[in-house]
C-alpha positions as CSV (number, residue, x, y, z in Angstrom):
1,I,-82.8,-8.9,-25.7
2,C,-81.1,-8.3,-22.4
3,D,-77.8,-9.3,-23.8
4,L,-78.2,-7.0,-26.7
5,Y,-79.0,-4.1,-24.4
6,S,-76.2,-4.9,-21.9
7,Q,-73.6,-4.8,-24.8
8,S,-75.2,-1.7,-26.3
9,I,-73.6,1.7,-26.2
10,L,-77.1,3.0,-25.3
11,A,-77.8,1.0,-22.2
12,E,-76.5,0.6,-18.7
13,S,-77.5,-2.0,-16.1
14,K,-79.5,-1.0,-13.0
15,T,-80.9,-3.0,-10.1
16,C,-84.2,-2.2,-8.5
17,L,-85.9,-4.5,-5.8
18,G,-83.5,-7.3,-6.7
19,K,-84.3,-7.2,-10.4
20,E,-81.8,-6.2,-13.1
21,F,-83.0,-4.1,-15.9
22,F,-81.4,-1.9,-18.6
23,V,-82.0,1.8,-19.1
24,M,-81.0,4.1,-21.9
25,S,-77.8,5.9,-21.0
26,S,-78.1,9.7,-21.1
27,D,-74.5,10.3,-22.0
28,T,-74.2,8.2,-25.2
29,Q,-75.8,8.4,-28.6
30,G,-76.4,5.6,-31.1
31,T,-78.5,4.7,-34.0
32,L,-82.0,3.1,-33.5
33,G,-84.2,1.4,-36.0
34,F,-87.9,0.7,-36.0
35,I,-89.5,-2.0,-38.2
36,G,-93.1,-0.7,-38.2
37,C,-94.2,2.8,-37.4
38,G,-97.6,2.5,-35.8
39,Q,-98.7,3.4,-32.3
40,M,-96.1,1.2,-30.5
41,A,-93.1,2.7,-32.4
42,M,-94.5,6.2,-32.1
43,A,-94.8,5.9,-28.3
44,I,-91.3,4.4,-27.9
45,L,-89.8,7.0,-30.1
46,E,-91.6,9.9,-28.6
47,G,-90.4,8.8,-25.1
48,L,-86.8,8.4,-26.2
49,L,-86.8,11.8,-28.0
50,S,-88.5,13.6,-25.2
51,Q,-85.9,12.3,-22.7
52,N,-83.0,13.3,-25.2
53,K,-81.9,9.7,-25.4
54,V,-81.4,9.8,-29.1
55,E,-81.3,12.5,-31.8
56,Q,-83.8,12.4,-34.6
57,Q,-81.1,12.0,-37.3
58,N,-80.0,8.8,-35.6
59,V,-83.4,7.1,-36.0
60,W,-84.4,4.9,-38.9
61,V,-88.0,3.8,-39.5
62,A,-89.4,1.3,-42.0
63,A,-93.0,0.5,-42.9
64,P,-94.5,-1.2,-46.0
65,S,-95.8,2.0,-47.5
66,R,-95.1,5.7,-47.5
67,R,-98.6,6.2,-46.2
68,N,-97.5,4.6,-43.0
69,T,-94.2,6.5,-42.7
70,D,-95.7,10.0,-43.6
71,G,-97.2,10.6,-40.1
72,M,-94.0,9.6,-38.4
73,S,-91.9,11.8,-40.6
74,Q,-94.3,14.8,-40.1
75,K,-94.2,14.4,-36.3
76,F,-90.4,13.9,-36.3
77,P,-89.0,15.7,-39.4
78,G,-85.4,14.7,-38.7
79,I,-85.8,10.9,-38.7
80,N,-84.9,8.7,-41.7
81,V,-87.9,6.8,-43.2
82,T,-87.9,4.1,-45.8
83,T,-90.1,1.3,-47.0
84,N,-87.1,-1.1,-47.0
85,N,-86.6,-3.0,-43.7
86,S,-83.1,-4.0,-44.9
87,E,-82.1,-0.3,-45.0
88,V,-83.0,0.1,-41.4
89,V,-81.1,-2.9,-40.3
90,A,-78.0,-1.7,-42.3
91,H,-78.0,1.7,-40.5
92,A,-79.2,0.9,-37.0
93,R,-77.3,-0.5,-34.0
94,I,-80.5,-1.5,-32.2
95,I,-83.7,-2.6,-33.9
96,F,-87.2,-2.4,-32.4
97,M,-89.7,-4.8,-33.9
98,C,-92.9,-2.8,-33.7
99,V,-95.2,-5.0,-35.7
100,K,-98.3,-6.9,-34.7
101,P,-97.7,-10.6,-33.9
102,H,-99.7,-11.9,-36.9
103,I,-97.6,-10.0,-39.4
């Protein structure tokens, strides 16, 4: 994951207390994808949007049914929603896997 972020147009490397980590860069925009749209995805997306790290039209979200994506698209009307994970992967530069471990 760290290599993905370090090569991403969305992240920059920072060091704090001797630990290297990656933060979303405020001056670049890219496309993000979320596989799963539950509480975890909602929290991550809400944080990124509130910090203006990504624009809604640059976000793709997939879940098994429209019932799952409806709440997300109502809260963030500009995002792209689908029931097809492959569609998210095809459009997004960075993918967040927001599913429970047993799924």
